[in-house]
Each structure stands twice: as structure tokens, then as C-alpha cells.
DSSP file (Angstrom, degrees, kcal/mol; ACC not computed):
  #  RESIDUE AA STRUCTURE BP1 BP2  ACC     N-H-->O    O-->H-N    N-H-->O    O-->H-N    TCO  KAPPA ALPHA  PHI   PSI    X-CA   Y-CA   Z-CA
    1    1 A M     >        0   0    0      0, 0.0     4,-2.6     0, 0.0     5,-0.2   0.000 360.0 360.0 360.0 -35.6   57.1  147.5  151.1
    2    2 A N  H  >  +     0   0    0      1,-0.2     4,-2.7     2,-0.2     5,-0.2   0.881 360.0  53.6 -62.0 -37.0   60.6  148.1  149.8
    3    3 A K  H  > S+     0   0    0      2,-0.2     4,-2.6     1,-0.2    -1,-0.2   0.925 111.2  45.6 -63.2 -43.5   59.8  151.6  148.8
    4    4 A K  H  > S+     0   0    0      2,-0.2     4,-3.0     1,-0.2     5,-0.2   0.904 112.1  52.1 -64.8 -41.6   58.6  152.4  152.3
    5    5 A L  H  X S+     0   0    0     -4,-2.6     4,-2.2     2,-0.2    -2,-0.2   0.924 111.7  46.1 -60.4 -45.6   61.6  150.7  153.8
    6    6 A I  H  X S+     0   0    0     -4,-2.7     4,-2.6     2,-0.2     5,-0.2   0.931 114.3  47.8 -63.5 -46.4   64.0  152.8  151.7
    7    7 A E  H  X S+     0   0    0     -4,-2.6     4,-2.3     1,-0.2    -2,-0.2   0.922 112.8  48.1 -62.2 -44.6   62.1  156.0  152.4
    8    8 A D  H  X S+     0   0    0     -4,-3.0     4,-2.2     1,-0.2    -1,-0.2   0.886 112.1  50.9 -63.5 -38.0   62.1  155.3  156.2
    9    9 A T  H  X S+     0   0    0     -4,-2.2     4,-2.6    -5,-0.2    -2,-0.2   0.950 111.9  44.7 -64.7 -50.0   65.8  154.4  156.1
   10   10 A F  H  X S+     0   0    0     -4,-2.6     4,-2.4     1,-0.2     5,-0.2   0.869 112.5  52.8 -65.0 -35.6   66.8  157.6  154.3
   11   11 A R  H  X S+     0   0    0     -4,-2.3     4,-1.7    -5,-0.2    -1,-0.2   0.924 111.4  46.4 -63.9 -44.0   64.6  159.7  156.6
   12   12 A M  H  X S+     0   0    0     -4,-2.2     4,-1.8     2,-0.2    -2,-0.2   0.920 112.4  50.1 -64.8 -44.0   66.2  158.2  159.7
   13   13 A L  H  X S+     0   0    0     -4,-2.6     4,-2.3     1,-0.2    -2,-0.2   0.918 110.3  48.9 -63.1 -43.8   69.7  158.6  158.3
   14   14 A Q  H  < S+     0   0    0     -4,-2.4    -1,-0.2     1,-0.2    -2,-0.2   0.856 110.8  51.6 -65.7 -33.3   69.2  162.3  157.4
   15   15 A A  H  < S+     0   0    0     -4,-1.7    -1,-0.2    -5,-0.2    -2,-0.2   0.839 114.9  42.8 -70.0 -32.1   67.7  162.9  160.9
   16   16 A E  H  < S+     0   0    0     -4,-1.8    -2,-0.2    -5,-0.1    -1,-0.2   0.787  98.5  85.2 -83.5 -30.4   70.8  161.3  162.5
   17   17 A M  S  < S-     0   0    0     -4,-2.3     0, 0.0    -5,-0.2     0, 0.0  -0.470  89.0-103.2 -81.2 144.8   73.5  162.8  160.4
   18   18 A S    >   -     0   0    0     -2,-0.2     3,-1.0     1,-0.2     4,-0.5  -0.444  19.7-146.1 -64.2 128.4   74.9  166.2  161.2
   19   19 A P  G >  S+     0   0    0      0, 0.0     3,-0.8     0, 0.0    -1,-0.2   0.755  97.1  68.6 -67.8 -21.3   73.5  168.9  158.8
   20   20 A I  G 3  S+     0   0    0      1,-0.2    -2,-0.1     2,-0.1    -3,-0.0   0.815  87.1  67.0 -65.4 -29.4   76.9  170.6  159.0
   21   21 A A  G <  S-     0   0    0     -3,-1.0    -1,-0.2     1,-0.1     3,-0.1   0.825  89.9-150.7 -62.1 -31.5   78.4  167.7  157.0
   22   22 A G    <   +     0   0    0     -3,-0.8     2,-0.5    -4,-0.5    -2,-0.1   0.799  42.5 144.8  66.4  28.7   76.4  168.6  154.0
   23   23 A I        -     0   0    0     -5,-0.4     2,-0.6    -9,-0.1    -1,-0.2  -0.872  39.4-153.9-105.0 129.3   76.2  165.1  152.7
   24   24 A Q        -     0   0    0     -2,-0.5     2,-0.6    -3,-0.1   -10,-0.0  -0.903  13.2-145.9 -99.2 119.1   73.2  163.7  151.0
   25   25 A L        +     0   0    0     -2,-0.6     2,-0.3   -15,-0.1   -11,-0.1  -0.748  33.4 154.8 -86.4 123.4   72.9  159.9  151.4
   26   26 A Y        -     0   0    0     -2,-0.6     2,-0.4    31,-0.1    -2,-0.0  -0.983  21.0-178.7-150.5 136.6   71.4  158.3  148.3
   27   27 A L        -     0   0    0     -2,-0.3    30,-0.0    33,-0.0    -2,-0.0  -0.987  32.6-115.8-128.0 144.0   71.5  154.9  146.7
   28   28 A S     >  -     0   0    0     -2,-0.4     4,-2.3     1,-0.1     5,-0.2  -0.330  33.2-106.7 -68.5 159.1   69.8  154.0  143.5
   29   29 A P  H  > S+     0   0    0      0, 0.0     4,-2.2     0, 0.0    -1,-0.1   0.872 123.0  54.8 -55.3 -36.0   67.0  151.3  143.7
   30   30 A A  H  > S+     0   0    0      2,-0.2     4,-0.9     1,-0.2    -3,-0.0   0.903 107.8  48.3 -65.5 -39.9   69.5  148.9  142.1
   31   31 A E  H  > S+     0   0    0      1,-0.2     4,-0.6     2,-0.2     3,-0.5   0.894 113.3  47.5 -67.0 -39.0   72.1  149.5  144.8
   32   32 A C  H >X S+     0   0    0     -4,-2.3     4,-2.7     1,-0.2     3,-1.0   0.863 101.1  67.2 -66.7 -35.8   69.5  149.1  147.5
   33   33 A E  H 3X S+     0   0    0     -4,-2.2     4,-2.4     1,-0.3     5,-0.2   0.806  88.0  66.5 -58.1 -31.5   68.2  145.9  145.9
   34   34 A Q  H 3X S+     0   0    0     -4,-0.9     4,-0.6    -3,-0.5    -1,-0.3   0.910 113.7  30.1 -58.7 -42.2   71.5  144.1  146.7
   35   35 A L  H <X S+     0   0    0     -3,-1.0     4,-2.8    -4,-0.6     3,-0.3   0.839 113.6  62.8 -85.5 -33.5   70.7  144.3  150.4
   36   36 A L  H  X S+     0   0    0     -4,-2.7     4,-2.1     1,-0.3    -2,-0.2   0.893 101.8  52.1 -58.5 -39.0   66.9  144.2  150.1
   37   37 A S  H  X S+     0   0    0     -4,-2.4     4,-0.7     1,-0.2    -1,-0.3   0.861 110.5  49.2 -65.7 -33.2   67.2  140.7  148.5
   38   38 A V  H >< S+     0   0    0     -4,-0.6     3,-1.0    -3,-0.3     4,-0.4   0.940 109.9  50.6 -67.0 -47.2   69.3  139.6  151.5
   39   39 A L  H >< S+     0   0    0     -4,-2.8     3,-1.3     1,-0.3     5,-0.3   0.852 104.4  58.3 -61.2 -35.2   66.9  141.1  154.0
   40   40 A E  H 3< S+     0   0    0     -4,-2.1    -1,-0.3     1,-0.3    -2,-0.2   0.771  99.9  58.2 -66.5 -25.0   63.9  139.3  152.4
   41   41 A R  T << S+     0   0    0     -3,-1.0     2,-0.4    -4,-0.7    -1,-0.3   0.567 102.2  65.7 -80.7  -8.3   65.7  135.9  153.0
   42   42 A H  S <  S-     0   0    0     -3,-1.3     2,-1.3    -4,-0.4    94,-0.0  -0.900  84.9-121.7-120.3 145.3   65.8  136.5  156.7
   43   43 A D        +     0   0    0     -2,-0.4     2,-0.3     0, 0.0    -3,-0.1  -0.692  53.9 155.1 -85.0  93.8   63.0  136.8  159.3
   44   44 A L        -     0   0    0     -2,-1.3     2,-0.1    -5,-0.3    -2,-0.0  -0.906  46.3-108.4-125.1 149.0   63.7  140.2  160.7
   45   45 A E     >  -     0   0    0     -2,-0.3     4,-1.9     1,-0.1     3,-0.2  -0.399  35.7-113.7 -68.9 153.8   61.6  142.9  162.4
   46   46 A Y  H  > S+     0   0    0      1,-0.2     4,-2.1     2,-0.2     5,-0.2   0.902 114.9  53.4 -57.9 -45.4   60.9  146.0  160.3
   47   47 A D  H  > S+     0   0    0      1,-0.2     4,-2.3     2,-0.2    -1,-0.2   0.878 107.8  51.1 -60.6 -37.6   62.9  148.3  162.5
   48   48 A R  H  > S+     0   0    0      2,-0.2     4,-2.9     1,-0.2    -1,-0.2   0.887 106.9  53.9 -67.9 -37.0   66.0  146.0  162.2
   49   49 A K  H  X S+     0   0    0     -4,-1.9     4,-2.6     2,-0.2     5,-0.2   0.912 108.5  50.0 -61.1 -41.3   65.6  146.1  158.4
   50   50 A V  H  X S+     0   0    0     -4,-2.1     4,-2.2     2,-0.2    -2,-0.2   0.932 112.4  47.4 -60.8 -46.0   65.7  149.9  158.5
   51   51 A H  H  X S+     0   0    0     -4,-2.3     4,-2.5     2,-0.2    -2,-0.2   0.926 113.4  46.9 -62.8 -45.4   68.8  149.8  160.7
   52   52 A L  H  X S+     0   0    0     -4,-2.9     4,-2.5     1,-0.2    -1,-0.2   0.897 112.5  49.0 -66.7 -40.1   70.6  147.3  158.5
   53   53 A L  H  X S+     0   0    0     -4,-2.6     4,-2.5    -5,-0.2    -1,-0.2   0.873 110.9  52.7 -66.0 -35.2   69.7  149.1  155.3
   54   54 A G  H  X S+     0   0    0     -4,-2.2     4,-2.5    -5,-0.2    -2,-0.2   0.935 110.3  46.0 -63.4 -46.4   70.9  152.3  157.0
   55   55 A I  H  X S+     0   0    0     -4,-2.5     4,-2.5     1,-0.2     5,-0.2   0.922 113.7  49.5 -62.3 -44.3   74.3  150.8  157.9
   56   56 A Y  H  X S+     0   0    0     -4,-2.5     4,-2.6     2,-0.2    -1,-0.2   0.911 110.8  50.5 -60.3 -43.6   74.6  149.3  154.4
   57   57 A T  H  X S+     0   0    0     -4,-2.5     4,-2.8     2,-0.2     5,-0.3   0.934 110.5  48.4 -61.7 -47.4   73.8  152.7  152.8
   58   58 A I  H  X S+     0   0    0     -4,-2.5     4,-2.6     1,-0.2    -2,-0.2   0.940 113.8  46.5 -59.9 -47.6   76.4  154.5  155.0
   59   59 A L  H  X S+     0   0    0     -4,-2.5     4,-2.2     1,-0.2    -1,-0.2   0.899 113.7  48.8 -62.0 -41.1   79.1  152.0  154.1
   60   60 A T  H  X S+     0   0    0     -4,-2.6     4,-2.2    -5,-0.2    -2,-0.2   0.928 114.0  44.2 -66.7 -45.7   78.2  152.0  150.4
   61   61 A V  H  X S+     0   0    0     -4,-2.8     4,-2.6     2,-0.2    -2,-0.2   0.892 112.0  53.6 -68.0 -38.7   78.3  155.8  150.1
   62   62 A A  H  X S+     0   0    0     -4,-2.6     4,-2.1    -5,-0.3    -2,-0.2   0.933 110.7  46.8 -59.5 -45.4   81.5  156.1  152.2
   63   63 A A  H  X S+     0   0    0     -4,-2.2     4,-1.9     1,-0.2    -2,-0.2   0.897 111.0  52.5 -63.8 -40.1   83.2  153.6  149.8
   64   64 A Q  H  X S+     0   0    0     -4,-2.2     4,-1.0     2,-0.2    -2,-0.2   0.916 108.9  49.8 -61.5 -43.0   81.8  155.6  146.8
   65   65 A R  H >< S+     0   0    0     -4,-2.6     3,-0.6     1,-0.2    -1,-0.2   0.909 111.9  47.3 -63.7 -41.2   83.2  158.8  148.2
   66   66 A H  H >< S+     0   0    0     -4,-2.1     3,-1.4     1,-0.2    -1,-0.2   0.807 104.5  61.0 -71.2 -27.0   86.6  157.2  148.8
   67   67 A M  H 3< S+     0   0    0     -4,-1.9    -1,-0.2     1,-0.3    -2,-0.2   0.767  96.9  61.4 -67.7 -23.8   86.6  155.7  145.3
   68   68 A E  T << S+     0   0    0     -4,-1.0     2,-1.7    -3,-0.6    -1,-0.3   0.525  76.6 108.0 -77.2  -5.3   86.4  159.3  143.9
   69   69 A C    <   +     0   0    0     -3,-1.4    -1,-0.1    -4,-0.2    -3,-0.1  -0.548  41.6 141.1 -81.5  85.2   89.8  160.0  145.6
   70   70 A V    >   -     0   0    0     -2,-1.7     3,-1.9     1,-0.0     6,-0.1  -0.937  60.4 -86.1-121.8 148.4   92.1  160.2  142.6
   71   71 A P  T 3  S+     0   0    0      0, 0.0    -1,-0.0     0, 0.0    -2,-0.0  -0.194 111.8  13.9 -54.2 141.8   94.9  162.7  142.1
   72   72 A H  T 3  S+     0   0    0      1,-0.3    -3,-0.0     2,-0.1     3,-0.0   0.539  83.5 149.9  69.8  10.3   93.9  166.1  140.7
   73   73 A H    X   -     0   0    0     -3,-1.9     3,-1.8     1,-0.1    -1,-0.3  -0.575  51.6-131.4 -68.8 133.1   90.2  165.4  141.2
   74   74 A P  T 3  S+     0   0    0      0, 0.0     3,-0.2     0, 0.0    -1,-0.1   0.787 105.7  38.1 -61.5 -26.5   88.7  168.9  141.8
   75   75 A D  T 3> S+     0   0    0      1,-0.1     4,-2.7    -7,-0.1     5,-0.2  -0.073  78.0 127.8-112.2  33.1   86.8  167.7  144.9
   76   76 A L  H <> S+     0   0    0     -3,-1.8     4,-2.3     1,-0.2     5,-0.2   0.927  74.6  45.2 -56.3 -51.7   89.6  165.4  146.3
   77   77 A T  H  > S+     0   0    0     -4,-0.2     4,-2.6     1,-0.2    -1,-0.2   0.916 113.8  50.1 -61.4 -43.4   89.6  166.9  149.8
   78   78 A R  H  > S+     0   0    0      1,-0.2     4,-2.9     2,-0.2    -1,-0.2   0.903 110.0  50.5 -62.4 -41.9   85.8  166.9  150.0
   79   79 A S  H  X S+     0   0    0     -4,-2.7     4,-2.4     2,-0.2    -1,-0.2   0.909 111.8  47.6 -63.6 -42.3   85.7  163.2  148.9
   80   80 A I  H  X S+     0   0    0     -4,-2.3     4,-2.6    -5,-0.2     5,-0.2   0.952 115.2  44.7 -62.6 -49.8   88.2  162.2  151.5
   81   81 A L  H  X S+     0   0    0     -4,-2.6     4,-2.8     1,-0.2     5,-0.2   0.897 113.3  50.3 -64.9 -40.7   86.5  164.1  154.3
   82   82 A D  H  X S+     0   0    0     -4,-2.9     4,-2.6    -5,-0.2    -1,-0.2   0.942 112.4  47.0 -61.6 -47.3   83.1  162.9  153.3
   83   83 A G  H  X S+     0   0    0     -4,-2.4     4,-2.1    -5,-0.2    -2,-0.2   0.919 114.0  47.3 -61.5 -44.1   84.2  159.2  153.2
   84   84 A D  H  X S+     0   0    0     -4,-2.6     4,-1.9     2,-0.2    -1,-0.2   0.917 112.5  49.5 -63.7 -43.4   86.0  159.6  156.6
   85   85 A Y  H  X S+     0   0    0     -4,-2.8     4,-2.9     1,-0.2    -2,-0.2   0.920 110.3  51.4 -60.4 -43.2   83.0  161.2  158.1
   86   86 A L  H  X S+     0   0    0     -4,-2.6     4,-2.5     1,-0.2    -1,-0.2   0.865 106.9  52.1 -66.8 -35.9   80.7  158.5  156.8
   87   87 A Y  H  X S+     0   0    0     -4,-2.1     4,-1.5     2,-0.2    -1,-0.2   0.891 112.9  46.0 -65.9 -36.6   82.9  155.7  158.2
   88   88 A S  H  X S+     0   0    0     -4,-1.9     4,-2.1     2,-0.2    -2,-0.2   0.913 112.5  50.1 -67.8 -43.0   82.7  157.5  161.6
   89   89 A F  H  X S+     0   0    0     -4,-2.9     4,-3.2     1,-0.2     5,-0.3   0.870 104.4  59.8 -63.0 -37.1   79.0  158.0  161.2
   90   90 A Y  H  X S+     0   0    0     -4,-2.5     4,-2.6     1,-0.2    -1,-0.2   0.925 107.0  45.8 -56.0 -46.6   78.6  154.3  160.4
   91   91 A L  H  X S+     0   0    0     -4,-1.5     4,-2.3     2,-0.2    -2,-0.2   0.922 113.9  48.0 -65.3 -44.1   80.1  153.4  163.8
   92   92 A Q  H  X S+     0   0    0     -4,-2.1     4,-2.4     2,-0.2    -2,-0.2   0.932 114.8  45.8 -60.7 -46.1   77.9  155.9  165.6
   93   93 A F  H  X S+     0   0    0     -4,-3.2     4,-2.1     1,-0.2    -2,-0.2   0.910 112.2  50.5 -66.0 -43.1   74.8  154.7  163.8
   94   94 A A  H  <>S+     0   0    0     -4,-2.6     5,-3.0    -5,-0.3     4,-0.2   0.893 111.1  49.0 -63.7 -39.7   75.6  151.0  164.3
   95   95 A V  H ><5S+     0   0    0     -4,-2.3     3,-1.4     3,-0.2    -2,-0.2   0.930 110.8  50.1 -64.1 -45.1   76.2  151.5  168.1
   96   96 A K  H 3<5S+     0   0    0     -4,-2.4    -2,-0.2     1,-0.3    -1,-0.2   0.862 112.4  47.6 -61.3 -35.0   72.9  153.4  168.4
   97   97 A C  T 3<5S-     0   0    0     -4,-2.1    -1,-0.3    -5,-0.2    -2,-0.2   0.404 114.1-119.5 -86.5   2.5   71.1  150.6  166.6
   98   98 A R  T < 5S+     0   0    0     -3,-1.4     3,-0.2    -4,-0.2    -3,-0.2   0.891  70.2 136.1  60.2  43.4   72.8  148.0  168.8
   99   99 A E     >< +     0   0    0     -5,-3.0     4,-2.0     1,-0.2    -4,-0.1  -0.266  13.9 132.0-112.0  44.2   74.5  146.3  165.9
  100  100 A L  H  > S+     0   0    0      1,-0.2     4,-2.6     2,-0.2     5,-0.2   0.849  70.1  56.8 -66.0 -34.7   77.9  145.9  167.5
  101  101 A D  H  > S+     0   0    0     -3,-0.2     4,-2.1     1,-0.2    -1,-0.2   0.891 107.3  49.4 -63.8 -37.8   78.1  142.2  166.5
  102  102 A L  H  > S+     0   0    0      2,-0.2     4,-2.8     1,-0.2     5,-0.2   0.920 109.8  51.0 -65.5 -43.6   77.6  143.3  162.9
  103  103 A V  H  X S+     0   0    0     -4,-2.0     4,-1.9     1,-0.2    -2,-0.2   0.934 111.8  47.3 -58.6 -46.4   80.4  145.9  163.2
  104  104 A A  H  < S+     0   0    0     -4,-2.6    -1,-0.2     1,-0.2    -2,-0.2   0.883 113.3  48.9 -62.9 -38.3   82.7  143.3  164.7
  105  105 A Y  H  < S+     0   0    0     -4,-2.1     4,-0.4     1,-0.2    -2,-0.2   0.907 116.8  40.5 -68.3 -42.2   81.9  140.9  161.9
  106  106 A L  H  X S+     0   0    0     -4,-2.8     4,-2.5     1,-0.2     3,-0.3   0.702  93.0  87.8 -80.4 -19.8   82.4  143.4  159.1
  107  107 A A  H  X S+     0   0    0     -4,-1.9     4,-2.7     1,-0.2     5,-0.2   0.874  86.2  49.3 -52.4 -48.5   85.5  145.0  160.5
  108  108 A P  H  > S+     0   0    0      0, 0.0     4,-2.3     0, 0.0    -1,-0.2   0.911 114.4  44.9 -61.4 -40.1   88.1  142.7  159.0
  109  109 A S  H  > S+     0   0    0     -4,-0.4     4,-2.1    -3,-0.3    -2,-0.2   0.878 114.0  49.4 -72.3 -35.2   86.6  142.9  155.5
  110  110 A I  H  X S+     0   0    0     -4,-2.5     4,-2.5     2,-0.2    -1,-0.2   0.927 112.8  47.5 -66.2 -44.0   86.2  146.7  155.7
  111  111 A K  H  X S+     0   0    0     -4,-2.7     4,-2.6    -5,-0.3     5,-0.2   0.916 111.2  51.0 -62.9 -43.3   89.8  147.0  156.9
  112  112 A K  H  X S+     0   0    0     -4,-2.3     4,-2.4    -5,-0.2    -1,-0.2   0.909 111.2  48.7 -60.5 -42.5   91.0  144.7  154.1
  113  113 A M  H  X S+     0   0    0     -4,-2.1     4,-2.5     2,-0.2    -2,-0.2   0.921 111.4  49.3 -63.4 -44.7   89.2  146.8  151.5
  114  114 A Q  H  X S+     0   0    0     -4,-2.5     4,-2.1     2,-0.2    -2,-0.2   0.900 111.8  48.3 -64.2 -40.8   90.6  150.1  152.9
  115  115 A I  H  X S+     0   0    0     -4,-2.6     4,-1.1     2,-0.2    -1,-0.2   0.919 111.2  51.5 -64.1 -42.9   94.2  148.7  152.9
  116  116 A G  H ><>S+     0   0    0     -4,-2.4     5,-3.1    -5,-0.2     3,-0.5   0.913 109.7  49.1 -59.2 -43.5   93.6  147.5  149.3
  117  117 A R  H ><5S+     0   0    0     -4,-2.5     3,-1.8     1,-0.2    -1,-0.2   0.883 106.3  55.4 -65.7 -37.7   92.4  150.9  148.2
  118  118 A S  H 3<5S+     0   0    0     -4,-2.1    -1,-0.2     1,-0.3    -2,-0.2   0.754 108.7  50.4 -66.7 -20.6   95.4  152.6  149.8
  119  119 A N  T <<5S-     0   0    0     -4,-1.1    -1,-0.3    -3,-0.5    -2,-0.2   0.237 130.1 -95.3 -98.8  11.6   97.5  150.3  147.7
  120  120 A G  T < 5S+     0   0    0     -3,-1.8     2,-1.0     1,-0.2    -3,-0.2   0.530  81.4 134.3  92.0   6.4   95.7  151.2  144.5
  121  121 A D      < +     0   0    0     -5,-3.1    -1,-0.2    -6,-0.2    -2,-0.1  -0.783  21.1 170.0 -92.2 101.7   93.1  148.3  144.4
  122  122 A F        +     0   0    0     -2,-1.0     2,-0.2    -3,-0.1    -1,-0.1  -0.032  17.5 149.6-103.5  30.7   89.8  150.0  143.6
  123  123 A T        -     0   0    0      1,-0.1     2,-0.2   -10,-0.1    -6,-0.1  -0.451  51.6-116.7 -62.9 129.4   87.9  146.8  143.0
  124  124 A E        -     0   0    0     -2,-0.2     2,-0.4   -57,-0.0    -1,-0.1  -0.477  32.8-164.9 -71.3 138.5   84.3  147.4  143.9
  125  125 A Q        -     0   0    0     -2,-0.2   -62,-0.1    -3,-0.0     3,-0.0  -0.967  13.7-141.1-126.3 142.9   83.0  145.3  146.7
  126  126 A D    >   -     0   0    0     -2,-0.4     3,-1.0     1,-0.1     4,-0.4  -0.896   3.6-162.2-104.8 114.6   79.4  144.7  147.8
  127  127 A P  T 3> S+     0   0    0      0, 0.0     4,-1.9     0, 0.0     3,-0.3   0.623  76.5  87.8 -70.1  -9.5   78.9  144.6  151.6
  128  128 A A  H 3> S+     0   0    0      1,-0.2     4,-2.4     2,-0.2     5,-0.2   0.865  84.0  55.5 -57.6 -36.5   75.6  142.8  151.1
  129  129 A Q  H <> S+     0   0    0     -3,-1.0     4,-2.6     1,-0.2    -1,-0.2   0.907 106.1  50.9 -63.5 -40.8   77.3  139.4  151.1
  130  130 A G  H  > S+     0   0    0     -4,-0.4     4,-2.3    -3,-0.3    -1,-0.2   0.887 109.4  50.8 -62.6 -39.4   78.9  140.2  154.4
  131  131 A F  H  X S+     0   0    0     -4,-1.9     4,-2.6     2,-0.2    -2,-0.2   0.922 110.7  49.2 -62.9 -44.5   75.5  141.1  155.8
  132  132 A D  H  X S+     0   0    0     -4,-2.4     4,-2.3     2,-0.2    -2,-0.2   0.932 111.7  47.9 -61.8 -47.0   74.0  137.9  154.6
  133  133 A E  H  X S+     0   0    0     -4,-2.6     4,-2.4     1,-0.2    -1,-0.2   0.900 112.4  50.2 -61.0 -41.0   76.8  135.8  156.1
  134  134 A F  H  X S+     0   0    0     -4,-2.3     4,-2.7     2,-0.2    -2,-0.2   0.930 110.5  48.6 -62.7 -46.0   76.4  137.6  159.4
  135  135 A L  H  X S+     0   0    0     -4,-2.6     4,-2.2     2,-0.2    -2,-0.2   0.863 111.4  50.3 -65.5 -36.0   72.7  137.0  159.5
  136  136 A I  H  X S+     0   0    0     -4,-2.3     4,-2.3     2,-0.2    -1,-0.2   0.942 112.6  46.7 -64.8 -47.1   73.1  133.3  158.7
  137  137 A Q  H  X S+     0   0    0     -4,-2.4     4,-2.3     1,-0.2    -2,-0.2   0.905 111.8  51.4 -61.4 -42.0   75.7  133.0  161.4
  138  138 A E  H  X S+     0   0    0     -4,-2.7     4,-2.2     1,-0.2    -1,-0.2   0.906 109.5  49.8 -62.0 -42.7   73.5  134.9  163.9
  139  139 A R  H  X S+     0   0    0     -4,-2.2     4,-2.3     1,-0.2    -1,-0.2   0.904 110.1  50.7 -63.5 -41.9   70.5  132.6  163.1
  140  140 A R  H  X S+     0   0    0     -4,-2.3     4,-2.4     2,-0.2    -2,-0.2   0.908 109.9  50.0 -62.9 -42.2   72.7  129.5  163.6
  141  141 A Q  H  X S+     0   0    0     -4,-2.3     4,-2.3     1,-0.2    -1,-0.2   0.903 111.3  48.6 -64.4 -40.8   73.9  130.8  167.0
  142  142 A R  H  X S+     0   0    0     -4,-2.2     4,-2.6     2,-0.2    -1,-0.2   0.887 109.9  52.6 -65.1 -37.5   70.3  131.6  168.1
  143  143 A S  H  X S+     0   0    0     -4,-2.3     4,-1.9     2,-0.2    -2,-0.2   0.916 110.5  46.8 -64.9 -42.9   69.2  128.1  167.0
  144  144 A R  H  X S+     0   0    0     -4,-2.4     4,-1.8     2,-0.2    -2,-0.2   0.897 112.6  50.4 -64.5 -39.9   72.0  126.5  169.1
  145  145 A T  H  X S+     0   0    0     -4,-2.3     4,-1.3     1,-0.2    -2,-0.2   0.918 110.7  48.1 -65.2 -43.8   71.1  128.7  172.1
  146  146 A S  H  < S+     0   0    0     -4,-2.6    -1,-0.2     1,-0.2    -2,-0.2   0.858 111.1  51.3 -67.9 -32.8   67.4  127.8  171.9
  147  147 A K  H  < S+     0   0    0     -4,-1.9    -1,-0.2     1,-0.2    -2,-0.2   0.857 107.7  53.4 -68.8 -34.3   68.2  124.1  171.6
  148  148 A A  H  <        0   0    0     -4,-1.8    -1,-0.2     1,-0.3    -2,-0.2   0.784 360.0 360.0 -70.6 -27.5   70.5  124.3  174.6
  149  149 A I     <        0   0    0     -4,-1.3    -1,-0.3    -5,-0.1    -2,-0.2   0.459 360.0 360.0 -85.1 360.0   67.7  125.8  176.7
């Protein structure tokens, strides 16, 4: 099932992304596994898993492109523009998938990471933990709501 989930996710992302951008979204199976293990721990519909893996993929590739931004890199401008485009695409895709609560939840950690990188801290961060924390919080809120009703 994970192979189908990954294929469906990449197919959806390529259909949504502007072909003019010329960006190929790709994550290795090991990179996908970090979020796939999170998704398996939560009871989610298949379409939502596709959306969440898509958001994770966009964020991961955007961060990778910005990590390539070192002085005198031959593709410095391209890496900056690709990363910036992908962060914008992340917001568009998340809105289309109705994942605004996830965007709001991840925003502080993404901003902190971006500020750190602008100050020379290129420590790799895995957004999968943020997704897991968000899904746990979401489940707790739903549980409280259903108990109240």
C-alpha cells in the first residue's frame, strides 16, 4: 500500500505544480518512511494520507533546496527560487487540501527553522514529528468534542 500511496502522492503533486517551475518532486523511500510510519499510527482516510504525504514532501524538498544555498554554489539562485516557490506551493496545496489547522500548527516550527538557517544553523529537521504531534492533538480534540456531544 505504501508504494501506491507514494505514487498517488507524487502524481497529484506533479498535476498541481506549475510545469513552468521545472521542479521535480522526489523523496527517497527512506525519506518517505519517516512520515509513512507516522501515518500508519493514525486512523486516517486514504485521501488524507495522500494530502499529508504531499505536504510533507513539499516541505522536505523546499528545505533541501534551501540547504543547497551556500555562497558560490553554481545553482545558488535556482536553489533559492525553487525553495521559495515550494514554500508558496506548500501553502496553496495545504489550503486546497483543507489542512489549514496543520499549516497553523507547523508555522512556528517552520519559521524558527527558516530564521535559524538565515543565521547559519543548517541542522536538518524532520517535519514528521510535527505531523505526528498535530495528529495526536487533533485526535484528542475530536475525542473531547464527541464526549461533549
